[in-house]
FIFIPA-11545 format. One record per residue (C-alpha): x, y negated, z negated; residue in three letters; residue number from 1. Coordinates in steps of 0.5 Angstrom, whole numbers. Example, Ala and Ser with C-alpha at 12.3 -4.5 7.8 and 13.67 -1.06 7.14 Angstrom:
// FIFIPA-11545
[[25, 9, -16], ALA, 1] [[27, 2, -14], SER, 2] 
***
This chain:
// FIFIPA-11545
[[137, -11, -37], MET, 1] [[132, -6, -39], ALA, 2] [[128, -6, -45], PHE, 3] [[126, 1, -48], THR, 4] [[122, 2, -54], SER, 5] [[124, 6, -60], LYS, 6] [[119, 7, -66], PRO, 7] [[122, 7, -73], THR, 8] [[117, 11, -76], GLY, 9] [[110, 12, -77], GLY, 10] [[106, 17, -73], ALA, 11] [[110, 17, -67], ASP, 12] [[117, 18, -71], ALA, 13] [[122, 21, -66], GLY, 14] [[118, 20, -60], VAL, 15] [[122, 15, -55], GLU, 16] [[120, 12, -49], MET, 17] [[125, 12, -44], SER, 18] [[122, 7, -39], ARG, 19] [[123, 0, -40], PRO, 20] [[116, -4, -43], VAL, 21] [[118, -10, -39], LEU, 22] [[121, -12, -33], LEU, 23] [[124, -18, -30], ASP, 24] [[123, -20, -23], VAL, 25] [[129, -17, -20], ARG, 26] [[127, -10, -23], GLN, 27] [[120, -11, -20], VAL, 28] [[123, -13, -13], ALA, 29] [[127, -7, -13], LYS, 30] [[120, -3, -15], MET, 31] [[117, -6, -9], LEU, 32] [[122, -6, -4], ASN, 33] [[121, -14, -4], ALA, 34] [[125, -20, -5], SER, 35] [[125, -24, -12], SER, 36] [[121, -30, -8], ARG, 37] [[116, -25, -5], THR, 38] [[115, -22, -12], VAL, 39] [[114, -30, -15], TYR, 40] [[109, -31, -9], ARG, 41] [[105, -25, -10], LEU, 42] [[104, -27, -17], SER, 43] [[102, -34, -16], ASP, 44] [[97, -32, -11], MET, 45] [[94, -27, -15], GLY, 46] [[96, -21, -11], ARG, 47] [[99, -17, -17], MET, 48] [[99, -17, -24], PRO, 49] [[100, -23, -28], GLN, 50] [[107, -24, -32], PRO, 51] [[108, -24, -39], VAL, 52] [[111, -31, -41], LYS, 53] [[116, -31, -47], LEU, 54] [[118, -38, -47], GLY, 55] [[122, -39, -41], ALA, 56] [[123, -32, -39], LEU, 57] [[118, -28, -34], VAL, 58] [[117, -21, -35], ARG, 59] [[112, -16, -32], TRP, 60] [[109, -10, -36], ARG, 61] [[111, -4, -33], ALA, 62] [[105, 0, -34], VAL, 63] [[101, -5, -31], GLU, 64] [[105, -5, -25], LEU, 65] [[105, 3, -24], ARG, 66] [[98, 3, -25], ASP, 67] [[97, -3, -20], TRP, 68] [[102, 1, -15], ILE, 69] [[98, 8, -16], ASP, 70] [[91, 4, -14], ALA, 71] [[94, 2, -8], GLY, 72] [[96, -5, -10], CYS, 73] [[89, -8, -10], PRO, 74] [[89, -16, -10], THR, 75] [[88, -19, -17], CYS, 76] [[84, -25, -18], ARG, 77] [[87, -31, -22], LYS, 78] [[83, -32, -29], GLY, 79] [[78, -26, -27], GLY, 80] [[78, -19, -28], ALA, 81] [[85, -15, -29], LYS, 82] [[88, -11, -24], CYS, 83] 
***
């Protein structure tokens, strides 16, 4: 399931974002051509952007992942600087 953002009013009224804002592990794995386990492993080791935890749900910000991939997938430090 993909989440998309539709503004309901204000300055951005009428603008629709067609790309998902948050991605689940399967979507991230597909984006990286890797397994779900590899995504969790990279995340746990601090080698990719950290996920957003919404209760029991784990999601990654699509923008952060695209920026990370565009930058050549640099290692991210846990508790330190962002990617």
